[in-house]
C-alpha positions as CSV (number, residue, x, y, z in Angstrom):
1,M,1.0,-17.9,-20.6
2,E,2.1,-19.4,-17.5
3,K,1.5,-17.8,-14.5
4,S,4.0,-15.8,-12.7
5,Y,5.0,-15.9,-9.1
6,C,3.1,-13.2,-6.9
7,T,4.1,-12.0,-3.3
8,A,1.9,-9.7,-1.6
9,V,3.7,-7.4,1.0
10,V,1.2,-6.0,3.4
11,L,2.0,-3.1,5.5
12,A,0.6,-3.1,9.1
13,A,3.4,-1.1,10.8
14,G,1.7,2.4,11.1
15,R,0.9,4.3,14.0
16,G,-2.8,5.9,12.9
17,N,-2.4,9.0,14.9
18,R,-5.4,10.6,12.9
19,M,-7.4,7.9,14.5
20,G,-7.3,9.3,17.9
21,T,-7.2,5.7,19.3
22,E,-4.6,4.0,21.6
23,V,-5.0,0.9,19.4
24,H,-3.2,1.1,15.9
25,K,-6.1,1.7,13.4
26,Q,-5.0,-1.6,11.3
27,Y,-5.7,-3.5,14.6
28,L,-9.0,-2.2,15.2
29,L,-12.1,-4.1,14.9
30,L,-14.9,-3.7,11.6
31,A,-17.9,-5.5,11.8
32,G,-16.2,-7.6,14.5
33,K,-12.9,-8.6,12.6
34,P,-9.7,-6.8,12.7
35,I,-9.3,-4.6,9.9
36,V,-5.9,-6.1,8.9
37,C,-7.4,-9.5,8.7
38,Y,-9.6,-8.4,5.5
39,S,-7.1,-7.8,3.2
40,L,-4.8,-10.9,4.6
41,Q,-8.1,-13.1,3.8
42,V,-8.2,-11.8,0.3
43,F,-4.8,-12.5,-0.5
44,Q,-5.1,-15.9,1.1
45,E,-7.6,-16.9,-0.8
46,S,-6.4,-15.4,-4.1
47,D,-5.5,-17.7,-6.9
48,I,-2.8,-14.7,-7.8
49,I,-1.1,-14.5,-4.6
50,D,1.5,-17.3,-3.8
51,E,3.1,-15.8,-0.7
52,I,2.5,-13.2,1.9
53,I,4.9,-10.9,3.7
54,L,3.6,-9.1,6.7
55,V,5.4,-5.9,7.8
56,T,4.3,-4.8,11.2
57,G,5.8,-2.6,14.0
58,E,8.6,-3.3,16.1
59,G,7.5,-5.8,18.9
60,E,4.4,-6.5,17.3
61,E,5.5,-9.6,15.5
62,D,4.3,-12.3,17.9
63,Y,1.0,-10.3,18.8
64,C,0.4,-10.3,14.7
65,R,1.3,-14.2,14.5
66,K,-1.0,-15.0,17.1
67,N,-4.0,-13.1,16.7
68,F,-4.2,-12.6,12.9
69,V,-2.2,-15.2,10.9
70,E,-2.8,-18.2,13.1
71,K,-6.1,-17.4,14.5
72,Y,-7.7,-16.6,10.7
73,G,-5.5,-19.6,9.3
74,I,-3.5,-17.1,6.8
75,T,-1.2,-19.7,6.0
76,K,0.5,-18.0,3.0
77,V,2.3,-15.6,5.4
78,S,5.7,-16.8,4.9
79,R,7.4,-14.1,7.1
80,I,6.6,-11.4,9.4
81,V,9.2,-8.5,9.5
82,T,9.6,-5.6,11.3
83,G,8.9,-1.8,9.8
84,G,10.8,1.1,9.9
85,K,10.2,4.7,10.7
86,E,8.9,5.8,7.6
87,R,6.4,4.1,5.0
88,F,9.6,3.7,2.3
89,H,11.6,1.9,5.1
90,S,9.0,-0.8,6.0
91,V,8.2,-1.5,2.2
92,W,12.1,-2.0,1.8
93,N,12.3,-4.3,4.8
94,G,9.2,-6.2,2.9
95,L,11.0,-6.3,-0.2
96,R,14.6,-7.4,0.9
97,E,12.5,-10.7,2.0
98,I,11.0,-11.5,-1.2
99,R,12.8,-13.5,-4.4
100,E,13.7,-11.4,-7.1
101,D,11.5,-13.1,-10.1
102,G,7.8,-12.5,-10.4
103,Y,5.7,-9.6,-9.3
104,V,4.9,-7.8,-6.0
105,F,1.7,-6.4,-4.8
106,I,2.4,-3.7,-2.3
107,H,-0.9,-3.0,0.1
108,D,-1.4,-0.6,2.8
109,S,-3.6,-2.9,5.5
110,A,-5.6,-0.2,6.4
111,R,-7.7,-0.5,3.1
112,P,-9.6,-3.7,4.0
113,F,-11.9,-3.7,0.7
114,V,-9.5,-4.9,-1.8
115,D,-10.9,-7.7,-4.0
116,E,-10.0,-10.7,-6.3
117,E,-11.1,-8.6,-9.4
118,M,-9.0,-6.0,-8.4
119,L,-5.9,-8.1,-8.2
120,S,-7.1,-9.9,-11.5
121,R,-7.0,-6.5,-13.4
122,L,-3.9,-5.5,-11.7
123,Y,-2.1,-8.5,-12.5
124,E,-3.1,-8.3,-16.2
125,I,-1.6,-4.8,-16.6
126,V,1.5,-5.4,-14.7
127,R,2.7,-8.4,-16.9
128,L,2.5,-5.7,-19.7
129,D,3.9,-2.9,-18.3
130,K,5.9,-3.8,-15.2
131,A,4.5,-1.3,-13.0
132,C,0.7,-0.3,-12.4
133,V,-1.5,1.1,-9.1
134,A,-4.8,0.8,-8.3
135,G,-6.8,4.2,-8.3
136,M,-9.9,5.9,-9.5
137,P,-10.9,9.1,-11.1
138,V,-11.7,12.2,-8.8
139,K,-15.1,12.9,-8.5
140,D,-14.6,16.3,-7.2
141,T,-13.2,19.6,-8.4
142,I,-9.6,20.0,-7.3
143,K,-7.9,23.5,-6.2
144,I,-4.4,23.9,-5.7
145,V,-3.8,26.6,-3.1
146,D,-0.6,28.6,-1.5
147,S,0.3,28.8,2.1
148,E,-2.4,30.8,2.7
149,C,-5.1,28.7,1.4
150,K,-5.5,31.1,-1.5
151,V,-6.5,29.4,-5.1
152,K,-3.6,29.5,-7.3
153,D,-4.6,26.9,-9.9
154,T,-7.7,24.4,-10.6
155,P,-6.5,21.3,-12.7
156,D,-8.5,19.4,-15.2
157,R,-10.6,16.9,-13.5
158,G,-10.1,14.7,-16.3
159,T,-6.6,14.1,-15.8
160,L,-6.9,13.3,-11.8
161,W,-6.9,10.2,-10.2
162,M,-7.0,9.2,-6.4
163,V,-4.4,6.7,-5.9
164,Q,-4.9,3.6,-3.8
165,T,-3.4,0.2,-3.3
166,P,-2.4,-2.4,-4.2
167,Q,0.6,-1.0,-6.1
168,V,2.1,-3.6,-8.2
169,F,5.6,-4.1,-10.0
170,E,7.8,-6.6,-11.6
171,T,9.9,-7.3,-8.5
172,K,13.2,-6.7,-9.8
173,L,12.0,-3.4,-10.9
174,V,10.4,-1.9,-7.9
175,K,13.5,-3.3,-5.6
176,Q,16.1,-1.4,-7.7
177,A,14.0,2.1,-7.2
178,Y,13.8,1.4,-3.4
179,K,17.6,0.5,-3.2
180,M,18.2,3.7,-4.8
181,L,15.9,5.5,-2.7
182,I,17.3,4.0,0.5
183,Q,20.6,4.9,-0.7
184,D,19.8,8.9,-1.5
185,Q,18.0,8.9,2.0
186,E,21.5,7.5,3.6
187,K,23.1,10.3,1.7
188,Q,20.7,13.0,3.3
189,V,21.0,11.7,6.9
190,R,25.1,12.1,6.1
191,G,24.3,15.6,5.1
192,E,25.4,14.6,1.2
193,S,23.2,15.3,-2.0
194,G,19.8,13.3,-2.2
195,G,17.6,12.0,0.2
196,A,13.8,10.7,-0.4
197,C,13.1,13.9,-2.3
198,R,14.5,14.6,-6.0
199,G,13.9,17.6,-8.6
200,G,11.5,19.0,-5.8
201,Y,9.1,15.8,-5.4
202,T,9.0,13.8,-2.3
203,V,8.5,10.2,-3.0
204,T,5.4,9.3,-1.0
205,D,4.3,6.0,-2.6
206,D,6.0,2.9,-4.3
207,A,4.6,4.2,-7.7
208,G,6.5,7.4,-7.2
209,A,9.6,5.3,-6.0
210,V,9.6,3.6,-9.5
211,E,8.7,6.9,-11.3
212,I,11.2,9.3,-9.6
213,M,14.4,7.2,-9.3
214,L,14.2,5.0,-12.5
215,G,12.1,7.5,-14.7
216,H,9.6,4.3,-15.5
217,P,6.2,4.8,-16.5
218,V,3.3,3.7,-14.0
219,R,-0.2,2.7,-15.5
220,M,-3.3,3.6,-13.7
221,V,-5.7,0.6,-13.1
222,K,-9.2,0.9,-11.5
223,G,-9.5,-0.2,-8.3
224,S,-12.8,0.9,-6.4
225,Y,-14.5,4.1,-4.6
226,K,-14.9,1.2,-2.0
227,N,-11.1,0.7,-1.9
228,I,-10.9,3.1,1.1
229,K,-8.1,3.9,3.6
230,I,-9.2,3.6,7.1
231,T,-7.7,6.7,8.5
232,T,-10.3,8.5,10.9
233,P,-13.1,7.7,13.2
234,E,-15.7,9.0,10.1
235,D,-13.5,6.4,7.7
236,L,-14.4,3.6,10.1
237,E,-18.2,4.4,10.0
238,V,-18.1,4.4,6.4
239,G,-16.0,0.9,6.6
240,E,-19.0,-0.6,8.7
241,V,-21.7,0.1,6.0
242,F,-19.1,-1.5,3.3
243,A,-18.6,-4.6,5.3
244,G,-22.4,-5.1,5.7
245,R,-23.2,-3.9,9.0
246,G,-25.3,-0.6,7.8
247,N,-26.8,1.2,10.5
248,S,-28.0,-1.9,12.4
């Protein structure tokens, strides 16, 4: 089967308040290299990815081009675009820059340990199902609690997965979902019905947009337990171990 055109939209517009640093978490050094550069280099070296769109904070475009794209030789980055107020705004800004055909890999730059094997698994499934997401089965028992932290339910652990990125879609499918999401959000701002929440479910990731806006099923694909998101200082310590430094 002929290879389809694949674009990676890499999100690097987050503030990372939980990290407690002045520097955005995706720009922090991990084993001597900026976190954002790990995934950029994986996409750069991948035979699957043809193009990269980097989404960054307002006013940070030149900084990212000089310190990440040019310094680390990420030649597949065709555009650096400005992110939005919320994650879904940033995704939409990236999606508007890509071609209609093929597939798109949407990835949070704060997840530095994506690898080629993961991309291959996702690419294989998205060609069959048009929508898939990296993730892993949960290891711990999960409790659902109320506003007072009293346990309401204990769901079957066998049905629960931790959702990761990349989240991968047929491009025209996810663009349609996000167009509807943005239109609903604009209605909410105007005081009309809709918004980034439908039927009591808030859209918090790309799969949610496809599920809720279009009712399209999304397949879970095994990512990796190492595919962590660097959110807190503790995550950074774990990341140092995964990056090869250990405690040395």
